[in-house]
C-alpha positions as CSV (number, residue, x, y, z in Angstrom):
1,M,-5.4,-22.0,20.5
2,N,-5.3,-19.8,23.5
3,F,-4.1,-16.5,22.0
4,L,-3.3,-15.0,25.4
5,V,-0.5,-17.5,26.1
6,D,0.6,-18.8,22.7
7,S,3.8,-16.9,21.8
8,S,3.6,-18.0,18.2
9,C,0.9,-15.4,17.7
10,R,2.9,-12.5,19.1
11,A,3.5,-9.4,17.0
12,I,7.3,-9.4,17.4
13,H,8.1,-6.2,15.5
14,V,5.6,-3.5,16.1
15,T,6.1,-0.3,14.1
16,N,4.5,3.1,13.6
17,M,3.8,3.7,9.9
18,D,5.1,7.3,10.2
19,T,8.6,5.8,10.7
20,F,8.6,4.7,7.1
21,Y,9.6,8.2,5.9
22,D,12.4,8.4,8.5
23,R,13.6,5.0,7.3
24,A,13.5,6.1,3.6
25,I,15.6,9.2,4.4
26,D,18.2,7.1,6.1
27,V,18.4,4.2,3.6
28,L,18.2,6.2,0.4
29,K,20.4,9.0,1.8
30,L,17.8,11.6,1.0
31,E,18.7,15.1,2.0
32,S,16.9,18.3,1.1
33,L,15.7,17.1,-2.4
34,Q,16.2,20.7,-3.3
35,K,15.0,21.6,-6.8
36,S,13.7,18.1,-7.2
37,I,10.5,16.7,-8.8
38,V,8.9,14.2,-6.5
39,L,6.0,11.9,-7.2
40,D,3.6,10.7,-4.5
41,I,1.8,7.7,-6.0
42,G,-1.6,6.9,-4.6
43,C,-1.7,10.2,-2.7
44,G,-5.4,10.0,-1.8
45,L,-6.6,13.2,-0.2
46,G,-3.0,14.6,-0.2
47,H,-2.0,14.0,3.4
48,S,1.1,12.0,2.4
49,S,2.1,14.8,-0.1
50,M,1.7,17.4,2.7
51,K,3.9,15.3,5.0
52,L,6.6,15.0,2.3
53,L,6.6,18.8,1.9
54,K,7.0,19.2,5.6
55,L,10.0,16.8,5.6
56,F,11.5,18.4,2.5
57,P,10.5,22.1,2.4
58,S,12.9,22.9,-0.3
59,I,11.4,20.5,-2.8
60,E,10.6,22.3,-6.1
61,R,7.4,20.4,-6.7
62,I,5.4,17.4,-5.4
63,I,3.1,15.7,-7.9
64,G,0.4,13.8,-6.1
65,I,-1.0,11.0,-8.3
66,D,-4.3,9.1,-7.8
67,K,-6.4,7.1,-10.2
68,D,-9.8,8.1,-8.6
69,I,-11.1,11.3,-10.2
70,D,-13.4,12.0,-7.2
71,V,-10.4,11.7,-4.8
72,V,-8.3,14.0,-7.1
73,L,-11.0,16.7,-7.1
74,K,-11.5,16.5,-3.4
75,S,-7.8,16.6,-2.6
76,R,-7.4,19.7,-4.7
77,E,-9.8,21.4,-2.3
78,V,-7.9,20.1,0.7
79,V,-4.3,20.9,-0.4
80,S,-3.6,24.6,-0.6
81,D,0.2,24.7,-0.9
82,T,1.2,25.7,-4.5
83,K,4.2,23.3,-4.4
84,I,1.8,20.4,-4.4
85,V,0.0,19.5,-7.6
86,I,-2.6,16.7,-7.5
87,Q,-3.2,15.0,-10.8
88,L,-5.1,12.0,-12.2
89,G,-2.9,9.0,-13.1
90,D,-2.5,5.3,-12.9
91,I,0.9,3.8,-12.0
92,E,-0.3,0.3,-13.0
93,L,-1.4,1.3,-16.5
94,G,1.0,4.2,-16.9
95,S,-1.8,6.6,-17.9
96,G,-1.3,10.3,-17.2
97,L,2.4,9.8,-16.3
98,H,4.3,9.9,-19.6
99,Q,5.3,13.5,-19.3
100,Y,7.4,12.6,-16.2
101,K,9.4,9.9,-17.8
102,N,13.1,10.0,-16.7
103,K,12.5,13.3,-14.8
104,V,11.6,12.2,-11.3
105,S,14.3,12.5,-8.6
106,A,12.3,10.7,-5.9
107,L,9.1,8.7,-5.8
108,F,7.1,7.7,-2.7
109,S,4.1,5.5,-2.3
110,T,2.3,4.5,0.9
111,H,-0.6,1.9,0.9
112,C,-1.0,1.8,-2.8
113,F,0.9,-1.1,-4.4
114,G,-0.9,-3.6,-2.2
115,Y,-4.1,-3.0,-4.1
116,L,-2.7,-3.5,-7.6
117,E,-3.6,-6.5,-9.7
118,N,-0.3,-6.2,-11.7
119,P,2.4,-4.7,-9.4
120,N,5.1,-5.9,-11.9
121,A,3.8,-3.4,-14.5
122,A,3.7,-0.7,-11.8
123,F,7.3,-1.4,-10.8
124,Q,8.3,-1.2,-14.5
125,N,6.6,2.2,-14.8
126,V,8.4,3.4,-11.7
127,Y,11.7,2.5,-13.3
128,E,10.8,4.5,-16.5
129,L,9.7,7.5,-14.4
130,L,12.9,7.8,-12.4
131,E,15.9,9.8,-13.7
132,D,19.2,8.1,-13.6
133,G,20.2,8.0,-9.9
134,G,16.5,8.5,-8.9
135,R,15.2,6.8,-5.8
136,A,11.9,5.3,-4.7
137,A,10.4,4.3,-1.4
138,L,7.3,2.1,-1.4
139,L,5.2,0.9,1.5
140,F,2.4,-1.6,1.0
141,F,0.3,-4.4,2.6
142,R,1.6,-7.9,2.3
143,K,-0.4,-10.2,4.6
144,S,-2.4,-10.6,7.8
145,L,-4.2,-13.4,9.7
146,Y,-7.4,-11.4,9.5
147,R,-7.2,-11.3,5.7
148,S,-6.7,-15.1,5.7
149,F,-9.8,-15.4,7.9
150,I,-11.8,-13.2,5.5
151,I,-10.7,-15.3,2.5
152,M,-11.7,-18.5,4.4
153,L,-15.2,-17.1,5.0
154,R,-15.6,-16.1,1.4
155,T,-14.5,-19.5,0.0
156,H,-16.0,-21.9,2.7
157,P,-18.9,-23.8,1.0
158,I,-21.3,-23.3,3.9
159,L,-20.1,-20.1,5.7
160,K,-20.1,-18.0,2.5
161,T,-23.8,-18.6,2.1
162,M,-24.5,-17.0,5.5
163,L,-22.8,-13.7,4.6
164,M,-24.6,-10.7,3.2
165,D,-23.3,-9.5,-0.2
166,D,-21.4,-6.7,1.6
167,G,-21.0,-8.7,4.8
168,L,-17.3,-8.3,5.4
169,V,-15.6,-5.0,6.4
170,F,-12.3,-5.4,4.7
171,S,-10.0,-3.6,2.2
172,E,-9.7,-5.4,-1.2
173,Y,-6.0,-6.0,-1.3
174,S,-4.3,-7.7,-4.2
175,P,-4.4,-11.5,-4.2
176,I,-0.7,-11.6,-5.0
177,T,1.4,-13.1,-2.2
178,Y,5.0,-12.7,-3.2
179,T,7.7,-13.1,-0.5
180,P,10.1,-10.2,0.1
181,S,12.8,-12.1,-1.7
182,E,10.5,-12.6,-4.7
183,Y,9.7,-8.9,-4.8
184,A,13.5,-8.2,-4.7
185,D,14.2,-10.5,-7.6
186,I,11.4,-8.9,-9.7
187,L,12.9,-5.4,-9.0
188,R,16.5,-6.5,-9.8
189,N,15.3,-8.1,-13.1
190,I,13.8,-4.7,-14.0
191,G,17.1,-3.0,-13.4
192,F,16.7,-1.5,-9.9
193,K,19.4,-1.6,-7.2
194,I,17.8,-2.9,-4.0
195,E,18.7,-0.5,-1.1
196,G,16.4,-2.2,1.3
197,C,13.4,-4.7,1.2
198,E,12.0,-5.5,4.6
199,E,8.8,-6.4,6.4
200,V,7.3,-4.2,9.2
201,V,4.3,-4.9,11.3
202,K,1.5,-2.6,12.2
203,C,-0.3,-3.7,15.4
204,R,-3.7,-2.4,16.6
205,E,-4.2,-3.4,20.2
206,Y,-7.4,-3.8,22.2
207,A,-7.7,-3.3,26.0
208,S,-9.6,-6.5,26.6
209,V,-10.6,-9.8,25.1
210,E,-14.3,-8.7,25.0
211,E,-13.5,-5.5,23.1
212,Y,-11.5,-7.5,20.7
213,K,-14.3,-10.0,20.2
214,G,-16.8,-7.2,19.8
215,Y,-14.8,-5.7,16.8
216,I,-14.6,-9.1,15.1
217,A,-18.4,-9.7,15.6
218,S,-19.2,-6.2,14.3
219,S,-17.1,-6.7,11.2
220,I,-19.1,-9.7,10.0
221,R,-22.7,-9.2,8.7
222,L,-24.8,-12.2,8.3
223,K,-28.1,-12.7,6.4
224,H,-31.2,-12.4,8.6
225,E,-33.0,-15.3,7.0
226,A,-32.7,-17.5,10.1
227,T,-34.4,-17.1,13.5
228,I,-32.8,-14.7,15.9
229,E,-31.5,-17.6,18.0
230,K,-30.0,-19.3,14.9
231,F,-28.5,-16.0,13.8
232,Y,-26.6,-15.5,17.0
233,L,-25.5,-19.1,17.1
234,M,-24.0,-18.8,13.6
235,K,-22.2,-15.6,14.5
236,K,-20.9,-17.2,17.7
237,A,-19.6,-20.2,15.7
238,I,-17.8,-18.0,13.3
239,L,-16.3,-16.0,16.2
240,E,-15.1,-19.2,17.8
241,V,-13.3,-20.2,14.6
242,Y,-11.6,-16.8,14.5
243,M,-10.5,-16.9,18.2
244,A,-9.2,-20.5,17.8
245,Q,-7.3,-20.1,14.6
246,Y,-6.6,-16.5,13.7
247,S,-6.3,-14.4,16.9
248,E,-3.1,-12.7,17.9
249,I,-1.5,-10.8,20.8
250,S,1.0,-8.0,20.9
251,D,4.3,-7.9,22.6
252,R,2.5,-6.2,25.5
253,N,0.3,-9.3,25.9
254,L,-2.8,-7.6,24.5
255,P,-5.2,-8.9,21.9
256,C,-4.5,-7.3,18.6
257,F,-4.7,-7.3,14.8
258,K,-1.3,-7.6,13.1
259,E,-0.8,-6.5,9.5
260,V,2.5,-7.2,7.8
261,F,3.7,-4.5,5.3
262,L,6.6,-4.5,3.0
263,Q,8.8,-1.4,2.7
264,V,10.9,-1.3,-0.4
265,F,13.8,1.2,-1.0
266,I,15.2,1.1,-4.5
267,S,17.3,3.2,-6.9
268,K,17.9,3.5,-10.6
269,P,21.6,3.1,-11.4
270,K,23.1,6.2,-12.9
271,D,25.0,4.3,-15.6
272,C,21.9,2.4,-16.8
273,E,20.6,3.5,-20.3
274,V,16.9,3.1,-20.3
275,E,16.8,2.9,-24.1
276,K,18.8,-0.3,-24.2
277,L,16.5,-2.2,-21.9
278,Y,13.6,-4.1,-23.3
279,F,10.2,-3.3,-21.8
280,P,7.2,-5.5,-22.9
281,K,4.7,-3.3,-24.7
282,E,1.9,-3.9,-22.2
283,M,4.1,-2.7,-19.3
284,R,5.2,0.5,-20.9
285,L,3.8,3.9,-20.1
286,S,0.9,4.6,-22.4
287,A,2.0,6.2,-25.7
288,K,-1.1,8.3,-25.9
289,D,0.1,10.2,-22.8
290,N,3.3,11.1,-24.5
291,A,2.3,14.8,-24.9
292,G,0.4,15.3,-21.7
293,S,-2.2,18.0,-21.2
294,D,-1.4,21.7,-21.5
295,E,-1.6,22.0,-17.7
296,E,0.8,19.2,-17.2
297,Q,3.3,20.5,-19.8
298,M,3.4,23.8,-18.0
299,L,4.8,22.1,-14.9
300,F,8.2,22.0,-16.5
């Protein structure tokens, strides 16, 4: 495949991830969120929480949630605004979140749900956290040709033996590959109203073919058991496979990496009584978190 001329590889819809929040405001009819409790799931170092506060300065409080204790501690050093509170919690397991059940006006999450092994449980927990009429906006990874290439290398009977144990530079996304319509069906079955469920494409362009090839080559680390000549021949062979089967170009005719994300906008109907819905025990928010810590209780 000649990726410079084959239009089937083009990134047709290129978007800036920052537009996700603008889209959420438009689709979910979010206004000031004044006196609202907002959750930011998978907040990392708190940059997304700070962006939300900039967009909605009259928010009463933003609760940033991350399951990595080291990240939580670091983000508390980074975030200085008293309206933002960073806490330890796991949206998939429900741990550390029970004190917010039915109290959240809006929930945001960027680049989190694509890493989960059981997103269905996480969706269920989102439903329980939202108040009646509450809204949620989720943005997460869905697919890419580069990811398919990495999976091929890891499963190929010969090529996988050439790789170092940490020989691939790649984020460990969830193996789940639902289509947008399948995600929408899952969310409807939980009880959500689907306000929007659409794919967007993030495109990282390179100025030249050689620069593009250089990144691919640098992202693959092979074992040094062979001679130098054989080592470079193996790397060249792998690179040729990538260029022939997985390479892409942007709408500006430049070599690129294209990642497809799903942005989901959902709401919890006001007339829905949570108590009347059946939630499997393993998907419910952890009962041991019912009381919450003294620090968490003081938030309300």
